[in-house]
C-alpha atoms as one frame of an Amber mdcrd trajectory, in Angstrom:
protein
   2.086  19.018  84.812   4.304  19.409  81.624   5.204  17.089  79.298   6.857
  17.302  75.784   5.764  20.842  75.277   2.220  20.483  76.664   1.135  21.704
  80.184  -2.214  20.826  82.033  -4.096  23.443  84.141  -7.070  23.404  85.627
 -10.320  24.503  83.540 -11.855  27.390  84.667 -15.242  29.166  83.649 -13.647
  31.520  81.437 -12.034  28.239  79.469 -15.830  27.140  78.781 -16.333  27.964
  74.991 -12.809  25.903  74.485 -14.768  23.289  76.505 -17.565  23.099  74.529
 -15.759  23.457  71.396 -13.852  20.516  72.019 -16.699  18.555  72.856 -18.536
  19.844  69.634 -15.474  18.714  67.494 -15.304  15.529  69.439 -19.176  14.494
  68.610 -18.334  15.559  65.113 -15.549  12.974  65.311 -17.611  10.585  66.158
 -19.888  10.776  63.610 -23.867   9.654  63.424 -24.922  12.991  64.080 -25.702
  16.289  62.040 -24.055  19.366  63.048 -27.314  21.451  63.649 -28.212  18.467
  66.664 -24.859  19.032  67.775 -24.744  22.633  67.844 -28.374  22.945  69.287
 -26.448  20.348  72.083 -23.688  22.858  72.741 -26.312  25.627  74.149 -27.737
  23.334  76.713 -24.053  21.552  77.240 -22.613  24.968  78.207 -25.611  26.093
  80.881 -25.249  22.548  82.665 -21.375  22.752  82.323 -20.961  26.282  83.470
 -23.669  25.526  86.873 -21.183  22.235  87.315 -18.185  24.102  87.330 -19.071
  26.930  89.851 -20.744  24.249  92.337 -17.575  22.215  91.993 -19.287  19.151
  90.806 -16.987  19.181  87.772 -13.524  19.874  86.927 -11.969  20.342  83.834
  -7.888  20.038  82.585  -6.493  22.043  79.672  -3.935  20.972  77.828  -1.884
  23.524  76.040   1.175  24.575  74.076   3.875  26.851  75.300   2.375  29.653
  73.571  -1.008  29.047  75.350  -2.974  27.607  72.912  -5.516  25.015  74.118
  -4.641  21.924  72.197  -7.147  18.833  73.963  -9.401  19.120  77.416 -11.178
  17.040  79.404 -13.606  16.889  82.312 -14.744  14.788  85.284 -18.656  14.979
  87.118 -18.554  13.856  89.863 -21.915  12.303  90.619 -22.719  11.302  94.033
 -24.527   7.956  94.383 -25.475   6.377  97.220 -24.645   2.477  97.752 -27.035
  -0.454  96.626 -27.084  -3.773  95.998 -26.768  -3.236  92.211 -23.505  -1.266
  93.278 -22.308  -3.159  95.728
């Protein structure tokens, strides 16, 4: 998909560092957390993310410029949930 000079493509395991970096910077922008705490989270998130990407439980998109520079990303995590009265 293309829009105004950008294209979206499916994220791959090789995009792991980009996805982790974008999430890291998102938490920095939100504020309220020390960078050391976010960096510690990065290590846990990297393992968590890679496992789910490989199993197909999570899909990601990378927004790139025409030169291939990643300028944005996002992920959707498919969480199985059985119906119950609270979510009817």
